[in-house]
C-alpha positions in Angstrom: 103.9 53.5 118.6 101.9 52.0 121.5 99.3 54.1 123.2 97.5 53.5 126.5 94.8 55.2 128.4 95.8 57.7 131.0 94.8 56.6 134.5 91.7 58.2 135.8 93.5 59.9 138.6 95.9 61.6 136.1 93.0 62.6 133.8 91.2 64.1 136.7 94.3 65.9 137.9 94.8 67.4 134.5 91.3 68.8 134.5 92.0 70.3 138.0 95.2 71.8 136.6 93.4 73.3 133.7 90.6 74.7 135.8 93.1 76.0 138.3 95.1 77.6 135.6 92.2 79.3 134.0 90.9 80.4 137.4 94.2 82.1 138.1 93.8 83.8 134.7 90.3 84.8 135.7 91.5 86.4 138.9 94.1 88.5 137.2 91.5 89.6 134.6 88.8 90.6 137.0 88.8 94.4 136.7 89.9 94.3 133.1 86.8 92.3 132.1 84.4 94.9 133.4 86.5 98.0 133.2 85.3 100.5 130.5 86.5 104.0 130.1 83.8 106.5 131.0 84.8 108.9 128.3 84.6 112.6 128.2 81.8 114.4 126.4 82.7 114.6 122.8 83.9 118.0 121.7 81.5 120.1 119.6 81.8 120.8 115.9 84.6 123.2 115.4 84.2 125.0 112.1 82.1 125.2 109.0 84.8 123.5 107.0 83.9 120.1 108.7 80.3 119.3 108.1 78.7 117.8 111.2 75.5 116.7 109.4 73.2 118.0 112.1 70.2 116.5 110.3 71.6 113.0 111.2 72.7 113.5 114.8 70.6 112.6 117.8 69.3 109.2 118.9 72.8 108.3 120.0 74.8 109.7 117.0 77.1 112.6 117.8 79.6 114.4 115.6 83.0 114.3 117.3 84.6 117.7 117.1 88.3 118.1 117.5 89.5 117.8 121.1 92.0 120.6 121.9 94.2 118.0 123.5 94.6 116.3 120.1 97.2 118.2 118.1 99.1 118.0 114.8 102.5 116.4 114.8 104.2 119.8 115.1 102.1 120.7 118.1 99.8 123.1 116.3 96.0 122.8 116.5 94.5 119.9 114.6 92.3 120.9 111.7 90.0 119.1 109.3 91.3 118.7 105.8 88.9 117.6 103.0 89.5 115.3 100.1 90.8 116.7 96.8 87.2 117.5 95.7 86.4 119.3 99.0 84.3 116.5 100.4 84.4 114.5 103.7 83.8 110.9 104.4 81.8 110.0 107.5 83.4 107.4 109.8 81.1 106.0 112.5 82.5 104.5 115.7 80.3 101.8 117.4 81.2 100.6 120.9 80.5 97.3 122.5 78.7 95.6 125.4 78.8 97.7 128.5 80.8 100.2 126.5 80.4 103.9 125.8 81.9 106.6 123.6 84.8 106.6 126.0 86.0 103.5 124.3 87.4 105.8 121.6 89.3 108.2 124.0 92.1 105.7 124.3 95.7 106.4 123.4 98.0 104.0 121.7 100.4 102.8 124.5 100.7 99.1 124.0 102.6 96.9 121.5 102.9 93.1 120.9 106.7 93.6 120.8 107.7 92.9 124.4 110.9 95.0 124.1 109.2 98.0 122.6 108.4 101.1 124.5 105.5 102.6 122.5 104.9 105.3 125.1 101.6 107.1 124.7 100.5 108.7 121.5 99.8 112.5 121.7 96.5 111.9 120.0 93.5 109.8 121.0 92.0 107.1 118.8 89.5 109.7 117.5 92.2 112.4 117.1 94.3 110.0 114.9 91.3 109.5 112.7 90.6 113.2 112.5 94.2 113.8 111.4 93.5 111.8 108.2 92.5 114.2 105.4 88.8 113.7 104.4 87.6 112.1 107.6 84.6 113.3 109.6 84.1 111.2 112.8 80.8 110.3 114.4 80.2 108.2 117.5 77.1 106.0 118.0 76.4 105.8 121.7 73.8 103.2 122.8 75.2 102.9 126.4 71.8 103.5 127.9 70.7 100.1 126.5 74.1 98.5 125.9 73.2 95.3 127.7 70.3 94.7 125.4 70.7 92.5 122.3 71.5 94.2 119.0 67.9 93.8 117.8 66.7 96.4 120.3 65.2 99.4 118.4 67.8 101.8 119.8 70.8 99.6 118.5 70.7 97.8 115.1 67.7 99.6 113.6 68.8 103.0 114.7 72.3 102.5 113.5 70.9 101.5 110.0 69.0 104.8 110.0 72.1 106.8 110.8 74.2 105.1 108.1 71.6 106.0 105.5 71.3 109.6 106.7 75.1 110.1 106.7 75.4 108.5 103.2 72.9 110.9 101.8 74.2 114.0 103.7 77.8 113.5 102.6 77.3 111.9 99.3 79.9 109.3 100.3 79.9 105.7 101.4 80.3 105.4 105.2 83.1 103.7 107.0 82.2 101.8 110.2 84.7 101.0 113.0 83.2 98.7 115.7 84.5 97.2 119.0 83.1 93.8 120.2 79.3 93.7 120.1 79.4 96.9 118.0 80.3 94.7 115.1 77.2 92.6 115.7 75.1 95.7 116.0 76.5 96.6 112.5 75.5 93.2 111.1 72.0 93.7 112.6 71.8 97.2 111.0 72.5 95.6 107.6 69.9 92.9 108.3 67.3 95.6 109.2 68.1 97.6 106.1 70.0 95.7 103.4 70.4 98.9 101.4 72.5 100.2 104.3 75.2 97.7 103.4 75.4 99.2 100.0 76.1 102.6 101.6 79.1 101.3 103.5 82.6 100.8 101.9 84.1 98.9 104.8 83.7 97.7 108.3 86.7 97.5 110.7 86.1 95.3 113.7 88.0 95.0 117.0 87.4 91.7 118.7 83.8 91.2 117.4 82.4 87.8 118.6 80.9 86.8 115.3 80.3 83.2 116.4 80.1 83.9 120.2 82.1 84.9 123.2 83.1 82.6 126.0 86.1 81.1 127.8 84.5 77.7 127.4 86.7 75.7 129.7 85.9 73.9 132.9 83.2 76.4 134.1 85.7 79.3 134.1 83.0 81.5 132.5 80.9 81.2 135.6 83.9 81.9 137.8 84.8 85.1 135.9 81.2 86.2 136.2 80.9 85.6 139.9 84.3 87.2 140.7 83.5 90.2 138.3 80.4 90.9 140.3 82.5 91.4 143.4 85.2 93.3 141.6 82.9 95.8 139.9 82.5 99.3 141.4 78.8 98.8 141.1 78.0 95.2 142.0 74.2 95.7 141.6 74.6 97.0 138.0 77.0 94.1 137.2 74.4 91.6 138.4 71.8 93.2 136.2 74.2 93.3 133.2 75.2 89.7 133.5 71.5 88.8 133.6 70.7 91.0 130.6 69.8 89.8 127.1 73.2 90.5 125.6 75.1 88.6 128.2 73.1 85.5 127.3 72.9 86.1 123.6 76.6 86.7 123.2 77.4 83.2 124.3 78.7 80.7 121.7 75.8 78.6 120.4 73.1 81.0 121.5 69.8 81.1 119.5 70.2 84.9 119.0 73.6 84.5 117.3 72.2 81.7 115.1 69.5 84.1 113.9 71.8 87.0 113.2 72.6 87.2 109.5 76.2 86.9 108.3 78.1 89.8 106.9 76.6 90.7 103.6 78.4 90.8 100.3 79.5 94.3 99.4 81.4 96.1 102.1 84.9 94.7 103.0 85.2 93.5 106.6 88.6 93.9 108.2 88.9 91.9 111.4 91.4 93.0 114.1 92.0 90.6 116.9 94.1 89.5 119.8 95.6 86.0 120.0 96.8 84.9 123.5 98.5 81.6 124.3 99.1 80.6 127.9 101.4 77.7 128.8 100.9 76.1 132.2 103.4 73.5 133.4 102.0 70.4 135.2 102.9 69.8 138.8 103.5 66.9 141.0 101.6 66.6 144.3 104.6 67.6 146.4 107.3 68.4 143.8 107.7 71.3 141.5 106.7 71.6 137.9 107.1 68.5 135.8 108.1 68.4 132.1 105.3 69.0 129.7 102.1 70.8 130.6 99.2 72.4 128.8 98.8 75.3 126.5 95.5 77.2 126.6 94.5 79.3 123.5 92.6 82.2 124.9 92.0 84.5 121.9 91.7 88.0 123.4 90.7 86.5 126.7 87.0 87.2 125.9 86.5 86.4 122.2 88.2 83.3 120.6 90.3 84.2 117.5 88.1 82.0 115.3 85.1 84.0 116.4 86.8 87.4 115.9 87.9 86.6 112.4 84.8 84.7 111.1 83.4 86.0 107.8 86.1 88.7 107.4 87.7 89.8 104.2 91.1 90.4 105.8 92.5 89.8 109.3 95.2 91.5 111.3 96.2 90.2 114.8 98.6 90.7 117.6 100.1 87.7 119.4 100.8 87.3 123.1 102.5 84.2 124.5 102.7 83.7 128.3 104.1 80.9 130.5 102.7 80.7 134.0 103.9 78.6 136.9 101.0 77.9 139.3 103.4 77.4 142.2 105.0 80.8 141.5 101.8 82.7 140.7 99.7 81.3 143.5 100.8 83.9 146.0 100.6 86.7 143.5 97.1 85.6 142.5 95.9 85.6 146.1 97.3 89.0 146.7 95.6 90.4 143.6 92.4 88.8 144.6 92.4 90.6 147.9 93.3 93.9 146.1 90.3 93.4 143.8 87.9 92.5 146.5 89.2 95.4 148.7 87.1 98.5 149.4 89.4 100.6 147.2 88.8 98.4 144.2 92.4 98.8 143.2 93.3 97.3 139.8 96.1 94.8 140.2 99.1 95.4 138.0 99.3 92.1 136.1 100.7 91.6 132.6 97.8 89.7 131.2 95.0 92.1 132.0 95.7 95.8 132.5 98.7 95.9 130.1 98.1 93.1 127.7 98.1 94.3 124.1 96.0 91.2 123.1 93.3 91.7 125.7 89.8 92.4 124.5 89.5 95.8 126.2 93.0 96.9 125.1 92.8 96.2 121.4 92.2 99.9 120.6 95.3 100.8 122.5 97.6 98.4 120.6 99.9 100.2 118.1 100.0 97.4 115.5 96.2 97.1 115.3 95.8 100.9 115.2 98.2 101.2 112.3 96.4 98.5 110.4 93.1 100.3 111.0 94.5 103.6 109.8 95.9 101.9 106.7 92.5 100.6 105.7 90.9 104.0 106.2 93.7 105.8 104.3 93.5 103.3 101.4 89.8 103.7 101.2 90.0 107.5 101.1 92.8 107.6 98.6 90.7 105.6 96.2 88.0 108.3 96.5 90.4 111.2 96.1 90.6 111.0 92.2 89.1 114.4 91.4 86.1 114.4 89.1 87.1 115.7 85.8 84.7 117.5 83.4 86.7 116.9 80.3 85.8 117.2 76.6 85.9 113.7 75.2 84.6 114.7 71.7 88.0 113.8 70.2 88.0 110.3 71.9 86.4 107.4 70.1 83.2 106.2 71.8 84.8 102.8 72.6 87.6 104.5 74.6 85.8 107.2 76.6 85.8 107.3 80.4 88.3 106.2 83.1 90.2 103.0 82.6 91.6 101.2 85.7 93.5 98.0 86.4 91.7 95.5 88.6 94.9 94.5 90.3 95.3 98.1 91.4 92.0 100.1 91.2 93.8 103.3 91.9 95.9 103.0 88.7 93.7 104.7 86.2 93.9 106.9 83.1 91.7 108.5 80.5 92.4 109.5 76.9 90.7 112.9 77.6 93.2 113.5 80.4 96.1 112.6 78.1 94.8 115.0 75.4 94.8 117.8 78.0 98.2 116.9 79.4 99.8 116.5 76.0 98.3 119.0 73.6 98.7 117.9 70.0 98.3 114.2 70.8 95.9 112.4 68.5 94.4 109.1 67.3 95.8 107.9 64.0 93.6 107.9 61.0 95.2 104.9 59.3 94.0 101.6 60.9 92.5 103.2 64.0 89.0 101.9 64.8 89.4 98.9 62.6 87.3 95.9 63.7 89.3 92.7 63.6 88.1 89.2 62.7 87.7 88.2 66.4 85.5 91.3 67.2 88.2 93.4 68.9 88.9 96.9 67.7 92.4 98.3 67.1 93.4 101.9 67.9 96.6 103.9 67.4 97.4 106.9 69.7 100.3 109.2 69.1 101.6 111.1 72.1 102.8 114.6 71.3 106.0 114.8 73.4 107.4 117.6 71.3 109.2 115.4 68.8 106.8 115.4 65.9 104.7 117.9 63.9 102.3 115.6 62.0 100.9 112.1 62.1 103.2 110.9 59.4 106.2 111.9 61.6 105.0 110.0 64.7 108.0 108.1 65.9 107.8 104.6 67.3 108.5 105.9 70.8 105.5 108.1 70.6 103.1 105.5 69.2 100.9 103.3 71.4 98.7 100.6 70.1 95.5 99.7 71.9 93.0 97.0 71.5 89.4 97.4 72.7 87.6 94.2 73.6 83.8 94.7 73.7 81.9 92.6 76.3 81.6 89.0 75.0 84.8 89.1 72.9 87.4 86.7 74.3 91.2 86.9 74.3 93.5 83.8 74.1 97.1 85.0 73.8 98.6 81.6 73.0 96.0 80.9 70.3 96.7 84.3 68.8 100.5 83.8 69.0 101.0 80.1 68.4 104.4 78.7 69.2 106.6 77.5 66.3 108.7 75.3 68.5 108.5 73.9 72.1 110.3 75.7 74.9 113.5 74.1 76.1 115.6 75.2 79.1 114.3 78.8 79.0 111.0 80.3 78.2 112.8 82.6 75.8 114.2 79.7 73.7 111.2 79.5 71.3 109.4 81.7 68.8 105.8 82.7 69.4 103.8 82.0 72.6 103.2 84.6 75.3 105.3 85.7 78.2 103.6 86.9 80.2 100.1 85.8 79.5 97.1 87.7 80.9 94.4 85.8 79.1 92.8 84.6 82.3 92.3 88.2 83.5 89.8 89.0 80.8 86.3 89.2 82.2 84.0 88.6 79.2 81.1 90.3 80.9 82.7 93.7 80.6 84.5 95.9 78.1 88.3 95.8 78.3 91.2 97.8 76.9 94.8 96.6 76.4 97.9 98.5 75.5 100.4 96.4 73.7 104.1 96.4 74.3 105.9 98.5 71.6 107.9 95.9 69.8 107.5 93.8 66.6 107.5 90.0 66.7 110.7 89.7 64.7 112.7 91.4 67.5 111.6 89.1 70.3 111.0 85.4 70.7 107.6 85.6 72.4 104.6 88.0 72.6 104.4 90.3 75.6 100.8 90.2 76.7 99.4 93.0 78.9 97.0 93.3 81.8 93.6 94.6 80.7 92.0 97.8 82.0 88.3 98.0 82.9 86.1 101.1 82.6 85.3 102.7 85.9 
């Protein structure tokens, strides 16, 4: 294929088209860029059953009591429900630049599905969290200094202090949910007090600019800033905010961002983001749109997707694809510009800004992202809901005491002490149980009393379970322990010996492991059924 350079005039025209296209987008985004919900004052604590940790509140931290407008699904009053052991888990909400606690008053009324009609949820963002058993919600409000950088004493350092206090007060790891710069404030909190990161189970971020925030195309950032000054209800404040530390430090490539430590190891980071794509057809000088055009990837219109997801353990996004004709939109854009600059400061009803599920300020209103957030919170709390058992383990061999869990599913756990309580009469076999094998592993036989036997000699095969305990340092190689006597042919079952499945690579030699073997002898099958190991919790 032969290529040739584009004539200078065409290249310049393309830059003009790109700038014009982005300028149109800037115009329709004006009020959405600076709009922030003011937020009602958080309701007060509403009952002794929900600890508000008064020793931790103050300096911006407030316990969010239940708002009477947030009700249960049946319309009854919403109440706090503890975990199975009666405890609560503190969840801290951290707003972003120019934000406030009103960020969390939003209702879910947007969806990435263009044909969906999500309506408006009958509970707010906070109310939906409070409907989750075991949650106690706190808001961290630094709105009085929210245009300062996250190193300001009232932001990162204070948040670290609050995290430590809530962890100690509740005896539970904290969950942090942050919007935009609130995620950077959390990173700074971990940098100020590394022990705070060990007190947090997970951080859920909405559009956090981990590597910076800008529109970075043809000077459009400046255009947005200048137009936003005119659009804001308080132009003087907007000028001050745009000149503040955070407005400069949030920019991609800033020195402040370079100095901000990455997310630490330990807490999971779940990044929620918006991914907007805008297609702009090219135009002739006098004719209409020509074939082709440009596609502009805009992230959530404020934070690029790559920035919002940088360093995250998991990511969940919503996608918005738009196609805009400049000839068709020109008149609408001019009309919206006059609306924005008018004395009534009316918000223009455009699809990209005010009602866009992918837009930075709307992410907390988007149903799909909200469901993802609730899923992460519920999974976290369910993992903590295993009641602490004070069981007598005197009948359990020392090797086998405690809770044993799969790494593939940490919630799938058991203990022999529980089994002895649930099935009275069950016991460990005397013959061969506790025998140390040549490889250093230890064999145990456990007979479940299911009402079908009266003594160990009468333990039926269906009641008998064989376990092997692997002390730390003792390896397991299933194929070596069960060598094949002939090579597999067309099916893995057409040979004797070997392993199917083989979990050898899931044995972590640094820890003790326990394996329950499949209940069948080798002469009844053509391969050995290996089993996934449990690890002691």
